[in-house]
N, C-alpha and C positions, 0 to 999 in steps of 0.2 A: 579597469572597468570590470564590474562583476556582471556576468551574463545571467539572465533568468532562464528558468527551465524551458520556457517556450520560445526563447529567442533563437535565431539561427546562430550557429557557431558552437553549439554544444550545450550540455546540461550542466549548470552550475549548482552550487549548494550554498546553504546559509553559512557554512563553515568555510572560511577562506582556504582555497586549495583542495577542498573536498569535492567529490564528484558523485552525482546521482547515479545509481540508486543506493549507494552505501551511506549516503547522508541525504536528508530531506531536500528536495528541489523546491524551486519557487518560480513564480512569474516575476516579471520585472516591475513590481509595485511594492511600495513600502509596507503595505499590510501583509502581502505574501511573504516578503523577506522576513518580517517580524515573526510571523507564524512559524516559518521554517526554522528560524533561529531558536525560538522557544521550544520546539519539539525535538530539536537535534539531540539533546542529552538523553532523551528517553526513547527515541525511535528504535534503537536496537532492541530494547526490552519489549517494546510493543510488537516488533516483527517476530520476536521469539514467542511471544504469547499467541500471536496469530498462527504461527507454525504449530504450536502445541495443540490448539483447538482443531486445526485442520487435520492434524495427525490422528485425532480421535474419530473424525468423520468429515467428509466434504461438506462445505457450508457456503452460503452466500455471504456477501459483506455484511448485510444487516443481521443475519443470524450470528455471525462471529462477533459483531459488536455487542449484541444482546448477551451472548455467552460470557463475554469478557466484562460486561457491565460498563461499557465505554460508548461514547458517541460515534455515530457513523463517520462524521468528519475526521475523527482522530484515527479511525481504523482504515478507511478507504485508501488513503495514500500509502499505507504499509502494504496493502495488497498490490498496488501498482509497483512499489519497490521490489517486492518479492517476485512478482511476475518478471520484471526486468532482470532480476538476478537469476532467473531460471529455476527458482525453488518451488513455485506453485504453477499450476496450469488449469485451464478450463477443463472440467470433467466431461463436457459435452451435454450435461444435464442442465435443466432450467427449473426454477421454482418461482412461484408468484410471490413478489414482494408484498407483504401485508400492508405496508404504508402506501405504496404507489399503485398497487394492483397490477403492475407490469412484471414481465418475466425478468428474472435475474440469473446471472451466471452462478453456477455452483462450482466453487473452486476446490481443488484437491492438491495435496502435496505431490510434487513431481517425483516419480519413481525412476531413478537413473538406471539405465541398462534395460529397461522394460521395452518390449517390442509390441 
């Protein structure tokens, strides 16, 4: 039995034996599993691209998606994965999301050893 990302028992991935956040997670629905399976081969590249633009300056998810010329739905999960991996963190700053008009977290690359 393959567990979905949001089921109790742990976080599964679209790739058999793979574990979130190193591989895309999914909910226990066919559409979510299909989406995770489809993105699995490029998720690492997408995470690297997110890290690259965040290394240039802290950004919101929407800002990063715009810089990368990608959709927010393809970028948002990479932020979640990178946060879970401990590679990015909340900068403590907020900017208004131009689409929703609501405040959005400004993410930054985590500086190891910083106090």
